[in-house]
DORO-300611 format. One record per residue (C-alpha): residue number from 0; x, y, z. Coordinates in steps of 0.5 Angstrom, whole numbers. Each point is the difference from the previous one (the first is absolute). Layout:
# residues N
[atom NUM,[X,Y,Z]],
...
END
This chain:
# residues 411
[atom 0,[280,175,130]],
[atom 1,[-7,-3,-2]],
[atom 2,[-5,6,-2]],
[atom 3,[-6,0,4]],
[atom 4,[-7,-2,-4]],
[atom 5,[-4,-4,6]],
[atom 6,[-5,3,4]],
[atom 7,[-4,-3,6]],
[atom 8,[-6,2,4]],
[atom 9,[3,3,7]],
[atom 10,[-5,-4,4]],
[atom 11,[4,-6,-3]],
[atom 12,[7,2,1]],
[atom 13,[-2,1,7]],
[atom 14,[-3,-7,1]],
[atom 15,[5,-2,4]],
[atom 16,[1,6,4]],
[atom 17,[-4,6,3]],
[atom 18,[-5,4,-3]],
[atom 19,[-5,4,4]],
[atom 20,[-3,7,2]],
[atom 21,[3,4,6]],
[atom 22,[-5,0,6]],
[atom 23,[-6,4,1]],
[atom 24,[2,5,6]],
[atom 25,[-4,5,3]],
[atom 26,[1,6,4]],
[atom 27,[-2,-4,6]],
[atom 28,[5,-5,-2]],
[atom 29,[6,5,1]],
[atom 30,[5,2,5]],
[atom 31,[5,6,-1]],
[atom 32,[4,-3,6]],
[atom 33,[0,-7,-3]],
[atom 34,[6,-4,-3]],
[atom 35,[-3,-3,-6]],
[atom 36,[0,5,-6]],
[atom 37,[-6,0,-5]],
[atom 38,[3,2,-6]],
[atom 39,[-5,4,-5]],
[atom 40,[-1,1,-8]],
[atom 41,[5,6,1]],
[atom 42,[5,-5,2]],
[atom 43,[0,-3,-7]],
[atom 44,[4,3,-6]],
[atom 45,[2,-2,-7]],
[atom 46,[5,-5,2]],
[atom 47,[2,4,6]],
[atom 48,[-2,0,7]],
[atom 49,[-2,7,2]],
[atom 50,[-1,-1,8]],
[atom 51,[-5,6,1]],
[atom 52,[-5,-3,5]],
[atom 53,[0,0,7]],
[atom 54,[-5,-4,3]],
[atom 55,[0,-6,5]],
[atom 56,[-3,-6,3]],
[atom 57,[1,-3,7]],
[atom 58,[1,-7,1]],
[atom 59,[-7,-1,3]],
[atom 60,[-3,3,-7]],
[atom 61,[4,-4,-4]],
[atom 62,[-2,-6,3]],
[atom 63,[-7,1,0]],
[atom 64,[0,2,-8]],
[atom 65,[5,-6,-1]],
[atom 66,[4,5,-5]],
[atom 67,[5,-3,-5]],
[atom 68,[7,2,2]],
[atom 69,[4,3,-6]],
[atom 70,[7,-3,-1]],
[atom 71,[6,3,-3]],
[atom 72,[-1,-1,-8]],
[atom 73,[-7,-1,0]],
[atom 74,[-3,4,-6]],
[atom 75,[-5,5,1]],
[atom 76,[-5,2,-5]],
[atom 77,[-5,6,0]],
[atom 78,[-7,-2,-2]],
[atom 79,[-2,8,0]],
[atom 80,[4,6,-3]],
[atom 81,[4,4,-1]],
[atom 82,[2,-4,-4]],
[atom 83,[-4,-6,0]],
[atom 84,[4,-7,0]],
[atom 85,[7,3,2]],
[atom 86,[4,-5,4]],
[atom 87,[6,0,5]],
[atom 88,[4,-4,5]],
[atom 89,[-1,0,7]],
[atom 90,[7,2,3]],
[atom 91,[4,-3,5]],
[atom 92,[-1,6,4]],
[atom 93,[-7,-1,1]],
[atom 94,[0,-4,7]],
[atom 95,[-7,-3,2]],
[atom 96,[-5,3,-5]],
[atom 97,[-7,-2,-3]],
[atom 98,[-3,4,-6]],
[atom 99,[-7,3,-2]],
[atom 100,[-5,-4,-4]],
[atom 101,[1,4,-6]],
[atom 102,[7,-3,-1]],
[atom 103,[1,-7,-3]],
[atom 104,[6,-4,4]],
[atom 105,[3,-4,-5]],
[atom 106,[5,-5,3]],
[atom 107,[3,-5,-6]],
[atom 108,[4,-6,1]],
[atom 109,[7,1,0]],
[atom 110,[1,-7,-4]],
[atom 111,[-3,3,-6]],
[atom 112,[-1,7,0]],
[atom 113,[5,6,2]],
[atom 114,[-4,5,4]],
[atom 115,[3,6,-3]],
[atom 116,[-1,-3,-7]],
[atom 117,[-7,0,2]],
[atom 118,[-1,7,2]],
[atom 119,[3,3,-6]],
[atom 120,[-4,-5,-4]],
[atom 121,[-6,3,3]],
[atom 122,[2,7,-1]],
[atom 123,[1,-1,-7]],
[atom 124,[-4,3,-5]],
[atom 125,[-4,-6,-3]],
[atom 126,[-2,-2,7]],
[atom 127,[-2,7,2]],
[atom 128,[-4,1,-6]],
[atom 129,[-4,-7,2]],
[atom 130,[-1,3,7]],
[atom 131,[-3,6,-3]],
[atom 132,[-5,-3,-4]],
[atom 133,[-2,-5,6]],
[atom 134,[-1,6,5]],
[atom 135,[-7,1,2]],
[atom 136,[-4,6,4]],
[atom 137,[-2,7,-3]],
[atom 138,[3,5,5]],
[atom 139,[5,-5,4]],
[atom 140,[3,-4,-5]],
[atom 141,[3,-7,2]],
[atom 142,[2,-7,-2]],
[atom 143,[-3,-6,4]],
[atom 144,[5,-5,2]],
[atom 145,[-4,-5,-5]],
[atom 146,[1,4,-6]],
[atom 147,[8,1,2]],
[atom 148,[1,-7,0]],
[atom 149,[-3,-1,-7]],
[atom 150,[6,5,-3]],
[atom 151,[5,-3,-4]],
[atom 152,[7,1,2]],
[atom 153,[7,-1,-3]],
[atom 154,[3,-6,2]],
[atom 155,[7,-3,-2]],
[atom 156,[5,-5,4]],
[atom 157,[2,1,7]],
[atom 158,[7,2,-2]],
[atom 159,[-2,5,-5]],
[atom 160,[-5,3,4]],
[atom 161,[6,1,5]],
[atom 162,[4,3,-5]],
[atom 163,[-5,5,-3]],
[atom 164,[-1,2,8]],
[atom 165,[7,1,1]],
[atom 166,[0,5,-6]],
[atom 167,[-6,4,1]],
[atom 168,[2,1,8]],
[atom 169,[6,3,-3]],
[atom 170,[-3,4,-6]],
[atom 171,[-6,2,4]],
[atom 172,[4,3,6]],
[atom 173,[3,5,-4]],
[atom 174,[-6,2,-3]],
[atom 175,[-3,0,7]],
[atom 176,[5,5,3]],
[atom 177,[-1,5,-6]],
[atom 178,[-8,0,2]],
[atom 179,[2,0,7]],
[atom 180,[4,7,-1]],
[atom 181,[-6,3,-4]],
[atom 182,[-5,-2,5]],
[atom 183,[4,3,6]],
[atom 184,[1,6,-5]],
[atom 185,[-8,0,-1]],
[atom 186,[-1,-1,8]],
[atom 187,[4,7,1]],
[atom 188,[-3,4,-5]],
[atom 189,[-7,-2,3]],
[atom 190,[3,2,7]],
[atom 191,[1,7,-3]],
[atom 192,[-6,0,-3]],
[atom 193,[-4,-2,6]],
[atom 194,[4,5,4]],
[atom 195,[-1,6,-5]],
[atom 196,[-8,-2,1]],
[atom 197,[0,0,7]],
[atom 198,[4,6,1]],
[atom 199,[-5,4,-4]],
[atom 200,[-7,-3,2]],
[atom 201,[2,0,8]],
[atom 202,[0,7,0]],
[atom 203,[-6,1,-5]],
[atom 204,[-5,1,6]],
[atom 205,[1,0,8]],
[atom 206,[-6,-5,0]],
[atom 207,[-2,-6,-2]],
[atom 208,[-7,-2,-3]],
[atom 209,[-3,-7,-1]],
[atom 210,[0,-2,-7]],
[atom 211,[-7,-1,0]],
[atom 212,[-1,7,1]],
[atom 213,[3,2,-7]],
[atom 214,[-2,-6,-4]],
[atom 215,[-5,-6,-1]],
[atom 216,[4,-6,1]],
[atom 217,[-4,-5,-4]],
[atom 218,[1,-8,1]],
[atom 219,[1,-3,-7]],
[atom 220,[-4,-7,-2]],
[atom 221,[3,-7,-1]],
[atom 222,[1,-1,-8]],
[atom 223,[-1,-8,0]],
[atom 224,[1,-4,-6]],
[atom 225,[-7,0,-2]],
[atom 226,[1,7,-2]],
[atom 227,[7,-1,-4]],
[atom 228,[0,2,-7]],
[atom 229,[5,1,-6]],
[atom 230,[0,7,-1]],
[atom 231,[-5,4,2]],
[atom 232,[2,4,7]],
[atom 233,[7,0,3]],
[atom 234,[0,-2,7]],
[atom 235,[5,4,4]],
[atom 236,[4,-5,5]],
[atom 237,[6,2,4]],
[atom 238,[5,-1,-6]],
[atom 239,[-4,6,-3]],
[atom 240,[1,5,6]],
[atom 241,[7,0,0]],
[atom 242,[1,7,-2]],
[atom 243,[-3,7,1]],
[atom 244,[-5,-2,-5]],
[atom 245,[-4,-6,-2]],
[atom 246,[3,-4,-6]],
[atom 247,[-5,-5,-3]],
[atom 248,[5,-2,-6]],
[atom 249,[0,-8,3]],
[atom 250,[-6,-1,4]],
[atom 251,[-6,-6,1]],
[atom 252,[-6,2,-3]],
[atom 253,[-8,0,3]],
[atom 254,[-6,0,-4]],
[atom 255,[-5,6,-2]],
[atom 256,[-5,-3,5]],
[atom 257,[5,1,6]],
[atom 258,[3,6,-2]],
[atom 259,[-7,3,0]],
[atom 260,[-2,-3,6]],
[atom 261,[6,4,3]],
[atom 262,[-2,7,-3]],
[atom 263,[-7,-1,2]],
[atom 264,[2,-1,7]],
[atom 265,[5,6,0]],
[atom 266,[6,-5,0]],
[atom 267,[3,1,-6]],
[atom 268,[6,4,0]],
[atom 269,[0,8,-3]],
[atom 270,[5,5,-2]],
[atom 271,[3,3,6]],
[atom 272,[-1,-6,5]],
[atom 273,[5,-3,3]],
[atom 274,[1,-8,1]],
[atom 275,[3,-2,6]],
[atom 276,[3,-7,1]],
[atom 277,[-2,-3,7]],
[atom 278,[3,-7,-1]],
[atom 279,[7,-3,-2]],
[atom 280,[3,6,-2]],
[atom 281,[-4,4,5]],
[atom 282,[0,8,-1]],
[atom 283,[2,0,-7]],
[atom 284,[-4,6,-3]],
[atom 285,[-2,2,-7]],
[atom 286,[-4,5,-3]],
[atom 287,[-5,-1,-6]],
[atom 288,[3,5,-5]],
[atom 289,[-5,4,-5]],
[atom 290,[0,-4,-7]],
[atom 291,[0,-7,4]],
[atom 292,[-5,-5,-3]],
[atom 293,[-6,-3,4]],
[atom 294,[3,-5,4]],
[atom 295,[-2,-4,7]],
[atom 296,[4,-2,6]],
[atom 297,[0,-6,4]],
[atom 298,[-1,-1,8]],
[atom 299,[7,1,2]],
[atom 300,[-1,8,-2]],
[atom 301,[-4,5,3]],
[atom 302,[-2,7,-4]],
[atom 303,[1,6,3]],
[atom 304,[-5,5,-3]],
[atom 305,[1,7,3]],
[atom 306,[-6,4,3]],
[atom 307,[3,6,2]],
[atom 308,[5,5,-3]],
[atom 309,[6,-5,0]],
[atom 310,[6,0,-5]],
[atom 311,[0,-8,-2]],
[atom 312,[8,1,-2]],
[atom 313,[1,3,7]],
[atom 314,[-4,-5,3]],
[atom 315,[4,-5,-3]],
[atom 316,[6,2,2]],
[atom 317,[-3,1,7]],
[atom 318,[-2,-7,0]],
[atom 319,[7,-3,-2]],
[atom 320,[4,4,5]],
[atom 321,[3,-3,6]],
[atom 322,[-5,3,5]],
[atom 323,[-6,-4,-3]],
[atom 324,[5,-6,-2]],
[atom 325,[1,-1,8]],
[atom 326,[-8,1,1]],
[atom 327,[-1,-5,-6]],
[atom 328,[5,-5,3]],
[atom 329,[-3,0,7]],
[atom 330,[-7,-1,-3]],
[atom 331,[2,-6,-4]],
[atom 332,[-3,-7,2]],
[atom 333,[1,-7,-3]],
[atom 334,[5,-6,0]],
[atom 335,[1,-2,-7]],
[atom 336,[-3,6,-3]],
[atom 337,[1,6,3]],
[atom 338,[-5,6,-1]],
[atom 339,[-4,6,3]],
[atom 340,[-7,0,1]],
[atom 341,[-4,5,-3]],
[atom 342,[-2,3,7]],
[atom 343,[7,1,1]],
[atom 344,[1,3,-6]],
[atom 345,[-5,5,1]],
[atom 346,[3,2,7]],
[atom 347,[7,2,-3]],
[atom 348,[3,6,2]],
[atom 349,[1,5,-6]],
[atom 350,[2,8,0]],
[atom 351,[-5,4,-4]],
[atom 352,[3,7,-1]],
[atom 353,[-3,5,-4]],
[atom 354,[-2,-1,-7]],
[atom 355,[6,5,-3]],
[atom 356,[5,-4,5]],
[atom 357,[-2,-7,-2]],
[atom 358,[1,3,-8]],
[atom 359,[7,3,2]],
[atom 360,[2,-7,4]],
[atom 361,[-2,-4,-6]],
[atom 362,[3,4,-5]],
[atom 363,[7,0,4]],
[atom 364,[0,-7,1]],
[atom 365,[-1,-2,-7]],
[atom 366,[6,4,-2]],
[atom 367,[4,-3,6]],
[atom 368,[-2,-7,-1]],
[atom 369,[0,0,-8]],
[atom 370,[8,-1,0]],
[atom 371,[-1,-5,5]],
[atom 372,[-5,-4,-4]],
[atom 373,[4,0,-6]],
[atom 374,[6,-3,3]],
[atom 375,[-4,-5,3]],
[atom 376,[-3,-2,-6]],
[atom 377,[7,-1,-4]],
[atom 378,[2,-4,6]],
[atom 379,[-6,-4,-1]],
[atom 380,[1,-1,-7]],
[atom 381,[7,-2,1]],
[atom 382,[-3,-5,5]],
[atom 383,[-5,-3,-5]],
[atom 384,[5,-1,-5]],
[atom 385,[5,-4,5]],
[atom 386,[-6,-4,2]],
[atom 387,[-2,-1,-7]],
[atom 388,[7,-3,-2]],
[atom 389,[0,-4,6]],
[atom 390,[-6,-3,-2]],
[atom 391,[2,-1,-7]],
[atom 392,[7,-4,3]],
[atom 393,[-4,-4,5]],
[atom 394,[-5,-2,-6]],
[atom 395,[6,-2,-5]],
[atom 396,[4,-4,5]],
[atom 397,[-6,-4,3]],
[atom 398,[-3,-2,-7]],
[atom 399,[7,-2,-3]],
[atom 400,[1,6,-5]],
[atom 401,[7,0,2]],
[atom 402,[5,-5,3]],
[atom 403,[2,4,7]],
[atom 404,[7,-4,1]],
[atom 405,[2,3,-7]],
[atom 406,[-3,7,2]],
[atom 407,[4,0,6]],
[atom 408,[7,-2,-3]],
[atom 409,[-2,6,-5]],
[atom 410,[-1,5,5]],
END
């Protein structure tokens, strides 16, 4: 088998096929009783279809918009994180479906390109690295279709593409099965975590108060490209708020001018504030711990700054319990980007027991959830290692670093 040394621009590879964005579909263009599925960014995984959304359109809505109907085998590329540039195939079971504007649809000519090979090639490290460099936006990163078309993609004769795709289908299926088991384990651990928190918080106090009575809910500013800097002040995005405390290890940065503007207006985070994510990953809550360096936050985040005798650790648990979670779900709006308005956040019902009871509950829950958090962290590490192995295997195969036919015989 000949090693792959040739690359071509993605737009050139698709010249005889289809290369467009999904459709711009708003809430008014949807119908929960419709028969045409509107797939979302959440459905697009790395080499795998996730099947996570439940949005629909009716015939009249689809006709008015002029949707592009998805076909089984289409390659979908996510133009937004996380991660940016991930790609998968539309499955045979999708039925009548379209997709949203921030997903690119790639439909190669079967006479020159194997769609599976193209999907794997887009997921390879060289291609994904290029996409990362071409992204734009300060707090909501994305890659335009024009820039996506400029990306250089590995290319080889069709028979070799098929051999590579066959090999990777088999090898990655085994890795994906291991990842799926770990993800299911994590899901069960999260359920246990939520159950513990909900049980303690629900019995914390008989009455509920609107969140605005215990904290100031501060809407944050949009960090535009004009205020992006190299290494001045970190900007915490959704990625940095995944844990109990904010993690500023890998961030975009903003200028001193913009940070000073936030600080003077009271919108720069302070120790003891909570960061509440209000779109995409709605409801994530992280605490600004003592010793955290000065940083900024983008408009997908609101600051919760206590104005009464409320323990931030207790409040974080209260906001991540199932009771408040139901209120958040009911208040979410939007079609492509689900979010919760600041006014709805201010109205979220939270228990406010005595300061002593707050401290007792927070301490108890820290003890009960610490072991669960440790198990989740270990499972996530296993998943990260498996995905790294899959990425390395895909990259080596599509760039011709080894002969897949020989590797298959050796296996």
